[in-house]
C-alpha positions in Angstrom: 0.0 0.0 0.0 2.9 2.4 0.8 4.5 1.7 -2.6 1.2 2.5 -4.3 0.7 5.7 -2.4 4.3 6.7 -3.2 3.7 6.1 -6.9 0.4 8.1 -6.9 2.0 11.0 -5.1 4.9 10.9 -7.5 2.5 11.0 -10.4 0.6 13.9 -8.9 3.8 15.8 -8.2 5.2 15.2 -11.7 1.9 16.2 -13.4 1.6 19.4 -11.3 5.2 20.3 -12.3 4.3 19.9 -16.0 1.1 21.9 -15.6 3.0 24.7 -13.8 5.6 24.8 -16.6 2.9 25.1 -19.2 1.2 27.9 -17.3 4.5 29.7 -16.7 5.3 29.5 -20.4 2.1 31.2 -21.4 3.4 34.4 -19.8 6.2 34.5 -22.5 4.1 33.0 -25.3 1.2 35.5 -25.1 1.5 38.7 -27.2 2.9 41.6 -25.4 5.4 42.2 -22.6 6.0 39.4 -20.1 6.0 41.9 -17.2 2.5 43.0 -18.1 1.3 39.4 -18.9 2.5 38.1 -15.5 1.4 41.1 -13.4 -1.8 42.2 -15.3 -0.8 45.9 -14.9 -0.8 47.5 -18.4 -0.1 51.1 -17.2 3.3 51.4 -15.6 5.8 54.1 -15.3 9.5 53.3 -16.1 10.4 53.0 -12.4 7.4 50.8 -11.7 8.2 48.6 -14.7 11.8 48.1 -13.5 10.7 47.3 -9.9 8.1 44.9 -11.1 10.5 43.2 -13.4 12.9 42.6 -10.5 10.0 41.4 -8.2 8.9 38.9 -10.8 12.5 37.9 -11.5 12.0 38.5 -15.2 15.5 40.0 -15.4 17.0 36.6 -14.5 17.2 33.2 -16.1 14.1 31.2 -17.1 14.7 28.7 -14.3 14.9 31.5 -11.7 11.8 33.1 -13.2 10.0 29.8 -12.9 10.9 29.3 -9.3 9.7 32.9 -8.5 6.4 32.0 -10.4 6.0 28.9 -8.3 6.6 30.9 -5.1 4.0 33.5 -6.1 1.5 30.7 -7.0 1.9 29.0 -3.6 1.2 32.4 -2.0 -1.9 32.9 -4.1 -0.4 35.8 -6.1 -1.5 35.3 -9.7 -1.4 39.0 -10.6 -4.4 41.1 -11.4 -7.1 40.8 -14.1 -6.7 43.1 -17.2 -10.4 43.7 -17.3 -11.3 44.3 -13.7 -7.9 45.2 -12.3 -8.7 43.1 -9.2 -6.5 40.2 -7.9 -7.2 37.1 -9.9 -7.4 34.9 -6.9 -10.2 37.1 -5.5 -12.0 36.9 -8.9 -11.6 33.1 -9.0 -12.9 32.6 -5.5 -15.9 34.9 -6.3 -17.1 32.7 -9.2 -16.0 29.3 -7.7 -19.1 28.8 -5.4 -21.5 29.2 -8.4 -19.7 26.4 -10.3 -19.4 24.1 -7.3 -23.1 24.6 -6.6 -24.1 23.8 -10.2 -21.7 20.8 -10.4 -22.9 19.3 -7.1 -26.6 19.4 -8.1 -25.7 18.0 -11.5 -23.7 15.2 -9.8 -26.6 14.5 -7.5 -29.0 14.2 -10.4 -26.5 12.0 -12.3 -26.1 9.5 -9.4 -29.8 9.5 -8.6 -30.8 8.6 -12.2 -27.6 7.0 -13.5 -27.0 4.3 -10.9 -30.5 2.9 -10.6 -31.0 2.9 -14.4 -27.6 1.2 -14.9 -28.4 -1.3 -12.2 -31.8 -2.1 -13.8 -30.3 -2.4 -17.3 -27.6 -4.8 -16.0 -30.1 -7.0 -14.1 -32.5 -7.1 -17.1 -29.6 -7.7 -19.6 -30.8 -8.3 -23.2 -34.4 -7.7 -22.2 -36.7 -5.0 -23.6 -36.1 -2.6 -20.6 -32.3 -3.0 -21.0 -32.4 -2.2 -24.7 -34.6 0.9 -24.1 -32.3 2.3 -21.4 -29.1 1.5 -23.3 -30.4 2.9 -26.6 -31.6 6.2 -25.0 -28.3 6.5 -23.1 -26.3 6.0 -26.2 -28.4 8.5 -28.2 -28.1 11.2 -25.4 -24.3 10.5 -25.1 -23.9 11.3 -28.8 -25.7 14.7 -28.6 -23.4 17.7 -28.0 -24.1 19.4 -24.7 -24.6 22.8 -26.2 -27.3 21.4 -28.4 -29.1 19.8 -25.4 -29.0 23.2 -23.6 -30.4 25.1 -26.6 -33.0 22.4 -27.0 -34.1 22.8 -23.4 -34.3 26.5 -23.8 -36.3 26.2 -26.9 -38.8 23.8 -25.3 -39.2 24.9 -21.7 -38.5 28.6 -22.0 -39.4 29.9 -25.5 -42.3 27.6 -26.3 -43.8 26.7 -22.9 -42.5 29.6 -20.9 -42.1 27.4 -17.8 -38.5 28.1 -16.8 -36.0 31.0 -17.0 -33.1 30.7 -19.5 -30.3 32.6 -17.8 -28.7 33.7 -14.6 -29.0 32.4 -11.0 -31.8 34.7 -9.8 -34.3 37.2 -11.2 -33.2 40.8 -11.0 -36.1 41.7 -8.7 -34.5 39.8 -5.8 -31.2 40.7 -4.2 -29.5 38.2 -1.9 -26.5 39.2 0.2 -23.5 37.1 -0.7 -22.3 35.3 2.5 -20.9 32.0 1.4 -21.3 32.3 -2.4 -23.7 29.4 -2.5 -27.0 30.9 -3.5 -29.4 28.5 -1.7 -27.3 28.7 1.5 -27.1 32.5 1.3 -30.9 32.6 1.0 -31.3 30.5 4.1 -28.9 32.7 6.1 -30.4 35.9 4.9 -33.2 37.9 6.6 -35.3 38.3 3.5 -39.0 38.8 4.1 -40.1 36.9 0.9 -37.6 34.0 1.4 -40.0 31.3 0.0 -40.4 33.3 -3.3 -36.7 33.8 -3.6 -36.1 30.1 -3.0 -38.7 29.2 -5.7 -37.1 31.6 -8.2 -33.6 30.2 -7.5 -34.7 26.6 -7.9 -36.4 27.5 -11.2 -33.2 29.0 -12.5 -31.3 25.9 -11.4 -33.4 23.3 -13.3 -32.3 23.8 -16.9 -28.6 24.2 -16.4 -28.5 21.3 -13.9 -30.5 19.0 -16.3 -28.2 20.0 -19.2 -25.1 19.4 -17.2 -26.3 16.0 -15.9 -27.2 14.5 -19.3 -23.7 13.4 -20.4 -22.4 12.2 -17.0 -25.7 10.3 -16.4 -25.2 8.4 -19.7 -21.7 7.5 -18.7 -22.8 6.3 -15.3 -25.5 4.2 -16.9 -23.1 2.5 -19.2 -20.4 1.9 -16.6 -23.0 0.6 -14.0 -24.6 -1.7 -16.6 -21.3 -3.3 -17.6 -20.3 -3.8 -14.0 -23.6 -5.3 -13.0 -23.5 -7.8 -16.0 -20.0 -8.8 -14.9 -21.0 -9.3 -11.2 -24.2 -11.2 -12.2 -22.0 -13.8 -13.9 -19.8 -14.4 -10.8 -20.0 -17.7 -8.9 -20.8 -16.2 -5.6 -24.0 -14.6 -7.1 -25.1 -18.1 -8.3 -24.3 -19.5 -4.8 -26.4 -16.7 -3.2 -29.3 -17.6 -5.5 -29.2 -21.2 -4.4 -29.6 -20.1 -0.8 -33.0 -18.8 -1.6 -32.4 -15.1 -1.4 -35.0 -12.9 -2.9 -34.1 -10.6 -5.8 -34.2 -7.5 -3.6 -31.8 -9.2 -1.0 -29.5 -10.4 -3.8 -29.3 -6.9 -5.3 -28.9 -5.0 -2.1 -26.4 -7.4 -0.4 -24.3 -8.5 -3.3 -24.9 -7.0 -6.7 -25.0 -3.3 -6.0 -22.1 -2.9 -3.7 -19.8 -5.2 -5.7 -20.8 -3.6 -9.0 -20.1 -0.1 -7.6 -16.5 -0.8 -6.5 -15.0 -1.2 -10.0 -16.5 2.1 -11.2 -15.2 4.3 -8.4 -12.0 5.1 -10.3 -14.1 6.1 -13.3 -15.6 8.9 -11.1 -12.4 10.8 -12.1 -13.6 10.6 -15.7 -17.0 11.7 -14.5 -15.5 14.7 -12.7 -13.5 15.7 -15.8 -16.6 15.5 -17.9 -18.5 17.6 -15.4 -15.7 20.3 -15.4 -15.5 20.6 -19.1 -19.3 20.5 -19.5 -19.8 23.1 -16.8 -17.9 25.6 -18.9 -20.2 25.2 -21.8 -23.3 25.1 -19.7 -22.4 28.3 -17.9 -21.9 30.1 -21.2 -25.3 28.9 -22.6 -27.3 29.8 -19.4 -25.2 32.9 -18.4 -24.3 31.2 -15.2 -21.7 33.3 -13.3 -19.2 30.5 -12.6 -15.7 29.6 -13.5 -16.5 28.5 -17.0 -18.2 31.7 -17.9 -15.4 33.7 -16.3 -12.7 31.8 -18.3 -14.6 32.2 -21.6 -15.0 36.0 -20.9 -11.2 36.1 -20.1 -10.5 34.5 -23.5 -12.8 36.9 -25.3 -11.2 39.9 -23.6 -7.7 38.5 -24.0 -7.2 38.7 -20.3 -3.9 36.8 -20.3 -3.2 36.7 -16.5 -6.7 35.3 -15.9 -6.2 32.6 -18.6 -2.8 31.7 -17.2 -4.1 31.4 -13.7 -7.2 29.5 -14.6 -5.1 26.9 -16.5 -3.0 26.3 -13.4 -5.8 26.2 -10.9 -8.4 24.2 -12.7 -5.9 21.7 -14.1 -4.3 21.2 -10.7 -7.7 20.7 -9.1 -8.7 18.1 -11.8 -5.5 16.0 -11.5 -5.5 16.2 -7.7 -9.1 14.9 -7.5 -8.4 12.1 -10.0 -5.4 10.9 -7.9 -7.4 11.1 -4.7 -10.2 9.0 -6.2 -7.7 6.3 -7.3 -6.2 6.2 -3.8 -9.7 6.0 -2.3 -10.5 3.1 -4.6 -7.4 1.2 -3.6 -8.3 1.7 0.1 -11.9 0.4 -0.2 -11.4 -2.4 -2.7 -9.4 -5.3 -1.3 -9.3 -7.0 -4.7 -7.4 -4.0 -6.1 -4.9 -4.2 -3.3 -4.4 -8.0 -3.9 -3.9 -7.3 -7.6 -1.4 -4.6 -6.9 0.6 -6.8 -4.4 0.6 -9.6 -7.0 2.2 -7.4 -9.6 4.9 -6.0 -7.4 
């Protein structure tokens, strides 16, 4: 187990180094002066320019510049945004809760629908219900997420006028930002019309959450179905059937938990899919999160924001993937046995 942890940590460390080198290189590859690209301050006097160049170590070798960049990154100093002239870390933390909130609700919807449907399809393998679930999941998996979002807007907003198409809240309501998570902030606020604000916030959540959950749900259905089919063919399942266990007892005691273990490492893929899909979804529904912030930074050529977002988002993604792999090794004894046999 120690050797496995050492390898995972080494993989994490090496990947983070590569990501940081790529992010650092952008400061020199972007058009313009590296001092301005790294600092985000376009209007500088000659003395300010010289002082900043020394502070950023841009008058030294590339290796020393990189070490200085790492030091600043560890301290949370990513410069300031070209567009807002505010610290990039503050801007990132401002939009982070909105993305986390949307992703968590989409993940919840994904698991609530994906796991039971995948389980049902695997148990009813090659029957009508399995073919229907698998066919629908395959079709939905092949549809681009931006098309799904626009289709939802066309049906539920423009045609039926049931749900709003953009933002987190109607402009009529103003909720003080306490945690950044809208539903939590509504609960902590002293608004007189709190129930109406809750209703409005939930109505704004439905379309982006449903759009974001479509692709991950199809992936979960496919993974769960394959895992259940594999587990159903194992000898211990047949032995449990001979003991007279009911179908419900067989599923809850043996099939579900054993089918769930092999797909835990795939949650890393699920997380990556959620992150990339969140960016598209936020743009479609004007959701004020990280994805929308990054796209706006690209449109405005906000080079310091682009550089920082690459480093922060990529580091978060690889860290969560490695942590999920370690968690899978810890909860799955068969994985540990397999690893020990290959050492």
